[in-house]
N, C-alpha and C positions, 0 to 999 in steps of 0.2 A: 786687827783694827786698833789705831791710836786712840786711847780713852776719850780725846778731845772729841772725836768724830762717831764715838761708838753709840748708837740707837738703840742697844738691846733693852728692851721692855717698853720701848715707845711705839705708839700707833700713830700712823701717817694717813690722811685722806687725801687724794689728789685727784681732782676733778679733771675732766677731759684725758682721764689716764690709761685709756685703751691703745693708745698710739703716739708716735712723735715724741715731743718733749715731755709729755706727762708719763708716759710709760717708761722713758730713760730715767726721769726723777724717781720714778716709784722703784725702780729697780736698783737704781743707787740706794735708795733707802733699806730696802730689803738686804741687799749686800752688806749695809752698816748694821744689821740686825733687827730693824723695825719690822712689826707686822704692818702691812699695807692694805688699803682698802681704794678701790678704784670706782670710777663712775664716769658714764659717758651714755650716749643715747643709743648705742647698739649691743646688744646682748652679745653677738657673736665676736665682734671685736674684743669685749670685755673678758669673756670666757678664753680666748687664745691668749690675750696678754697676761690673765691671771696664772693660766697653766704654764706659760714660759716663765715668769718670775718666780713661780713656786718650784718649778722644775730646777731651775738654775741656783736658787738661794736655800730653799727648805723653808722658805718663810711662810707664816699664814698670810693668804691673800683672798681678801672678800672682795665682791664687787655687785653693783646693782645698776641698772638703768636709771637715768635722770636727764630730765631735759631743763637746764638751767637757765633757759631763756623765758622759764615759767616761774615766777614767784614763788607759788605755793610748792613747788619741788625743794626749795632750800630746808626749811624746817622739817618736812618730811624726810629727807635725805638725812639731815644731822640725827634725827631720831633712831633712823634706821641704823645707822653706824654705830651710834651708841649702844642700841641694843644689841647689835652683834658682836661688837669689838671691846664694848666696857668702858671705852674712852676715847677721844682723839688728842693727841698732844703736837701733833704737826697737821696744818691745814695749807694744802697748796692749791690757791684759786688759779687753775690753769685752764678752764674751759672759756673758749671765747672762739669768735669768728671775725671774718672780714669781708666787706661787701664794697669794693671799689665802685664809689660814685663821685661826682663832682657837686660843688654845693648846688648848682642849680638842677640836678638831676635827683638828688636823694628824696624819698617819700617820707612821709611822717611813719608809715608803718616800718619801713625798713629801719629809720632812725631808732625807733623806739625798741625794736628787737634786738639790734646791736648794743644799743645802751643796757637793756635789762640783762643781756647775756655777759657782756665783757665787763660791766661795773655794778650794777645792781645785785646780781646773784654772788658777787663777792662780799658787798656789805652784808646781804642778807644771811649768808652761810656763815661767815664771821660771828655776826651777831649771835646765831643760834648756837655755835660752839664755845665762844669764849668764857661763858660762866662756868663750865666744869673746868677750863683750863684755870681761870682764876681760882677756883676752890681748891686745886692741887699747886697753885703758885708756880705754874710751870707751862709755856707753850711758845708755839712757833707759827706764825703768820706768814706764808709768802704770796704775795699777790705776782703773777706773771704779766708784767707790763710789756713794753717793747722799747726799741730805740725810735719807733715810730711816734711814741710819746715824748719823745725829746727833740726829733726832728719830724719832718715829714715829706710826703709827694704829693702831686696831684691825683685828687680821687680817694684820699684817703680820710675824709672828714670825720665820719662816725669812728673809725678805728683809731686815729690819732686822739680825738676827742677823750675817747674812754680810757686809753692807755696812759694820757696824761693824767686824767682824774685819779687814777690808782696810786698815782705818785702822792697826791694830797692825801688820798684816804689813808695810806700807809703813814704818812707824818702825824696825821692827827690821831689815828688809832694807837700809834707807838706812844703817845703822849697819854692817851687813856689808860694803856694797860701796862706801861713800862713797871708801875711799882707794884704789879701783881706777878712779876715775873715772865711776862710775856712779852717777845720782841715780835715786832711787824716790819716788813721791808718788802721791796719789790725786787725782783731780777728784770733785767731789760735785755731780753735777747736780740740780737741783731740778725745776720741772714743765716738761718738755719733751714735746710731745704727739707722742710716736712710737705704733708700733704696740702696744707693751707696755701704757702706761697706758691707751690707747684701747681696749685688749681688756679691761680689769678694772675701769675707772672708768665710771659711769654718767654720762649728760650733767650731771646735776646736780652730781656730784662733780667732774666736769672744771670745771665754772663755779665750784665753792667752792674749788679748787685755784688758779685764776686770779685771784680775788678776793684771796687771800691775799698775793700777791706784791705787792711795792711798784710794779712797773710795770705791773699789772693785767692780765697776759696770760700765756699759756704761751710757752716759749721755743721758737725754733726751731732745729733741729738744727744748722744753720749757725753758730749762735753759739756753739757750743761747741769749734769748728774753732780759734779764736783763742787761748783758754785752753790747749787741748792742745798747739798749736804753741808756746807759750811754755815749758811743761814738757818739750817734746821737742828743743829748741834751745839754741843757747848763750846765749841770751838767759835761759834759766833755770838756768845753769851753778851757781849758788849755792843753788838752792831745791831741797830734799831732805828726806825724812821728815816730810812735812806733807799736809795736804789743802786744794786750792783748790775753795771753794764757789762754784757758777755757778748761783744759784737766784732770780735776778730780784729778790732783796730778800726771801725768802720768811722766812726764819730771823731776818730783821732785827725783825719785829713778834712780839710774844707776845700784846698785848690786843688 
């Protein structure tokens, strides 16, 4: 491992870490030497992911269930991880969901749930964990936004609104925390065929997304691990308050 990317001695918390992009990033961190902690709503998926990462890397891997759509879960999760792991150096706010509805269809309850899960939980968990990062004068916060925060399509009102808001949250928090040695950034994945898009997109829509990329295909979750490692390590120490787009060239083409 090149020293710039070495995470030995670091502890990374990845929400939504039991599968898909979250698990891929957690595995990448573990391969770079970090101890990792995973959370999601499903104990069986977490146990399987933790076993897979630990057997592959030998890293210490902890996990607990948490529903990030409930505000009270954020401080509980933060304290649980600190009690178990002793510290959190890298926070990846990856938990999120999508509920495709047009603006005339979305209900208050659905809107509030998506905003709480995709946006407010990121604020609340970051708020709970940055004091101990400030005390050590080192930390990395990575919000998982989306190219849907930079562009959109019909029926993505709540999702695009929250993913756009994460960009503003990262910029403001970067200014708050930069002099404490903490960077705050967003990753904006494009078409990665995980469970979420597979559950809401038809086969025709999936093909249309693939056709819009410069590389002609969906991304593999593993392909987000490298960008995440860049932002989580010393290699990204001068990157803060910005968004790294990882979309296979989707936004490069307009016509």
